[in-house]
C-alpha positions in Angstrom: 0.0 0.0 0.0 1.3 3.5 -0.9 2.5 5.5 2.1 0.0 8.3 1.8 -2.9 5.9 1.4 -1.7 3.8 4.4 -1.3 6.8 6.7 -4.5 8.5 5.6 -6.4 5.2 6.2 -4.9 4.7 9.6 -5.7 8.2 10.8 -9.1 8.2 9.2 -10.0 4.9 11.0 -9.0 6.3 14.4 -10.6 9.7 13.9 -13.8 8.1 12.7 -13.8 6.1 16.0 -13.5 9.4 18.0 -16.3 10.9 16.0 -18.4 7.8 16.6 -17.8 7.9 20.3 -18.8 11.6 20.4 -22.0 10.7 18.5 -22.8 8.0 21.1 -22.2 10.5 23.9 -24.4 13.1 22.3 -27.1 10.6 21.5 -27.2 9.4 25.1 -27.4 13.0 26.3 -30.5 13.6 24.3 -32.2 10.2 24.3 -30.7 8.4 27.4 -29.8 5.5 25.2 -26.6 4.3 23.7 -28.3 2.3 21.0 -27.3 4.7 18.2 -28.3 3.7 14.6 -25.1 2.4 12.8 -23.7 1.6 9.4 -20.7 -0.5 8.4 -18.3 2.3 9.2 -19.8 2.7 12.7 -19.4 -1.1 13.3 -15.7 -0.8 12.5 -15.4 2.2 14.8 -17.3 0.4 17.6 -14.7 -2.4 17.4 -11.9 0.1 17.8 -13.6 1.8 20.7 -14.1 -1.5 22.5 -10.4 -2.2 22.2 -9.4 1.3 23.3 -11.5 0.9 26.5 -9.6 -2.3 27.1 -6.2 -0.7 26.6 -7.1 2.1 29.0 -8.6 -0.4 31.5 -11.9 1.3 31.6 -14.3 -0.6 33.8 -18.0 -0.9 33.0 -18.8 1.5 35.9 -16.3 4.0 34.5 -17.7 3.6 31.0 -21.2 4.3 32.3 -20.1 7.3 34.2 -18.3 8.8 31.2 -21.3 8.1 29.0 -23.7 9.8 31.5 -21.3 12.8 32.1 -20.7 11.9 35.7 -17.3 12.7 37.3 -15.1 9.7 37.7 -13.7 11.2 40.9 -15.1 13.6 43.5 -12.1 15.9 43.1 -12.6 16.2 39.3 -13.6 19.7 38.2 -15.7 18.4 35.3 -16.8 15.1 33.9 -14.5 13.2 31.5 -15.7 11.6 28.3 -14.2 8.7 26.5 -14.1 10.7 23.2 -11.7 13.1 25.0 -9.5 10.4 26.5 -9.1 8.9 23.0 -7.3 12.1 22.0 -4.7 12.0 24.8 -1.3 12.6 23.1 0.5 9.9 25.1 -2.2 7.4 24.4 -2.4 8.1 20.6 1.4 8.3 20.2 1.7 4.8 21.6 -1.1 3.5 19.4 0.2 5.2 16.2 3.7 4.0 16.8 2.6 0.4 17.3 0.3 0.6 14.2 3.1 1.9 12.0 5.6 -0.6 13.5 3.2 -3.5 12.6 1.9 -1.8 9.4 -1.7 -2.0 10.8 -4.4 0.4 9.9 -6.5 -0.3 13.1 -5.4 -0.8 16.7 -7.1 -4.2 17.0 -6.2 -7.9 17.0 -4.2 -10.2 19.2 -0.8 -9.3 17.7 -1.4 -5.6 18.1 -2.6 -6.0 21.7 0.4 -8.1 22.7 2.9 -5.7 21.1 1.2 -2.6 22.5 1.1 -4.0 26.0 4.8 -5.0 26.0 7.1 -2.7 24.0 6.7 0.4 26.2 7.4 -1.5 29.5 11.1 -0.6 29.6 12.6 1.3 32.6 14.0 4.3 30.5 11.0 4.5 28.3 8.7 4.5 31.3 10.7 7.3 33.0 10.6 9.5 29.9 7.0 8.9 28.9 5.2 8.3 32.2 7.4 9.5 35.1 10.2 12.0 35.6 13.7 12.2 34.2 16.6 14.2 35.5 18.7 16.7 33.6 21.7 14.5 34.0 19.9 11.5 32.4 18.9 13.8 29.5 22.6 14.8 29.2 23.6 11.1 29.1 21.2 10.7 26.1 22.6 13.8 24.5 26.1 12.3 24.9 25.0 9.0 23.2 25.2 6.9 26.4 21.9 5.3 25.6 21.8 3.7 22.1 18.9 4.7 19.9 17.7 7.5 22.2 18.4 11.0 20.8 17.9 14.7 21.6 18.0 15.7 17.9 15.7 14.2 15.3 17.5 11.1 14.0 17.5 10.0 10.3 15.6 6.8 11.2 12.3 5.5 10.0 10.1 5.7 13.1 10.3 7.6 16.3 8.1 8.3 19.3 8.9 11.8 20.4 8.5 13.3 23.9 8.7 17.0 24.6 9.6 17.5 28.3 9.2 20.5 30.6 10.6 21.3 34.1 7.3 22.8 35.2 6.8 20.2 37.9 10.2 20.9 39.6 11.0 23.7 41.9 14.7 23.2 41.4 14.5 22.8 37.6 16.4 19.5 37.4 13.4 17.1 36.8 11.5 17.0 33.6 8.1 15.4 32.8 6.2 14.7 29.6 4.5 17.7 28.1 3.5 16.4 24.7 4.0 13.1 22.8 3.8 12.5 19.1 5.2 10.3 16.3 7.5 11.1 13.4 7.5 8.8 10.4 10.5 9.3 8.1 9.4 8.4 4.5 13.0 8.0 3.3 12.6 10.7 0.5 13.6 13.7 2.6 10.1 14.1 4.0 8.5 13.2 7.4 5.0 12.8 8.6 4.2 14.3 12.1 1.3 12.5 13.7 -0.1 14.2 16.8 -3.3 14.7 18.8 -4.0 16.5 22.1 -6.1 16.5 25.2 -4.4 18.0 28.2 -6.9 16.9 30.8 -10.2 17.8 32.5 -12.0 20.8 30.9 -9.5 21.1 28.0 -10.5 20.9 24.4 -9.6 17.7 22.6 -8.3 17.5 19.1 -8.1 14.3 17.0 -5.0 13.0 15.2 -3.5 15.3 12.6 -1.0 14.2 9.9 1.4 16.9 8.7 4.0 16.5 6.0 7.3 18.4 6.7 10.8 18.2 5.1 13.2 16.3 7.3 15.9 19.0 7.5 13.2 21.7 8.4 11.6 19.4 11.0 15.0 18.7 12.6 15.4 22.5 13.2 11.8 23.0 14.2 11.9 20.3 16.9 14.9 21.8 18.7 13.8 23.0 22.2 14.6 26.7 21.5 12.3 26.6 18.5 9.5 24.6 20.2 9.1 27.6 22.5 7.9 29.6 19.5 4.1 29.4 19.8 3.4 29.7 16.0 5.9 26.8 15.3 4.4 24.5 18.0 0.8 25.3 16.9 1.6 24.7 13.2 3.1 21.3 14.0 0.7 20.1 16.8 -2.5 22.3 16.7 -3.8 25.3 18.6 -4.3 23.5 21.9 -0.6 23.0 22.5 1.0 25.4 25.1 4.6 24.5 25.8 6.0 26.4 28.8 9.0 26.2 31.1 12.5 24.9 30.1 12.0 22.4 27.4 13.9 19.3 26.3 12.9 16.7 23.7 13.8 13.0 23.4 13.3 10.9 20.3 13.0 7.1 21.0 13.6 5.2 17.7 12.1 2.0 16.6 15.5 0.4 17.0 15.5 1.3 20.7 12.4 -0.8 21.3 13.9 -3.7 19.3 17.1 -3.5 21.3 15.4 -3.2 24.7 13.2 -6.2 24.0 16.2 -8.4 23.2 16.1 -8.0 19.4 14.0 -10.0 16.9 13.6 -13.6 18.0 14.6 -16.1 15.5 12.2 -19.0 15.0 13.7 -22.4 14.8 12.9 -24.3 11.7 11.3 -27.7 12.4 13.1 -30.6 10.8 10.9 -32.8 8.7 10.8 -36.4 10.0 12.2 -38.9 7.5 10.0 -41.8 6.8 11.5 -45.1 7.9 12.3 -47.5 5.2 10.7 -50.9 5.6 12.3 -54.0 4.3 10.2 -56.1 2.0 10.4 -59.9 2.8 
């Protein structure tokens, strides 16, 4: 399948699922029923939504609360909807990365589920994407002490990219994830930047966007000093992106996940049994 057709199909499938979930939520709001009329496209979207709820470990009780617009927690300012959670940048970056890695157009199936649930469970990946990382660890990556992790956009096919900010630290030496997205290098001097956003309760959610940018231009635009430029950030990621504080960016290449998981496993070829020759008497 041609690259543009493949990426457009993948993004369209996912964004159709977001639209379908929004439709279900709106229909329930008006009719107090989730039995929304559906067509073939909706059936495919419903299949994706079911899997996304599974990946996010959404219980039946949580699902019903989100559908009814009830707060999941007493401390929440406003209610959360599944259609918003489906736009979370960290969530979609993981899904997009896995889909492109496997060349899938939908985040469904046993092979997808197994890969998605295992490849991100690496100590350094978890620190960068889900926890905090120190300035010294970022400097180690900058000085190439962690193979296949970079602070400048590498010339490699597939990267999951994490923009980090020191907003959470009083001392400015701890960084946490501010925005996650995927860069797919087409190998012809151009890259696709795939990104979505939902920053949390009460914030506007935006579905996945797919932007084509020249590799050399993108390399410059993704440098921390240029990410502070609001026009640049909004052009790449959408108007809901607000990057503040001291910024760093880490690119985790496809090769890093292969190396961290022990490389590609070789399958042993089974030897064919030879038939025993029988003596004729």
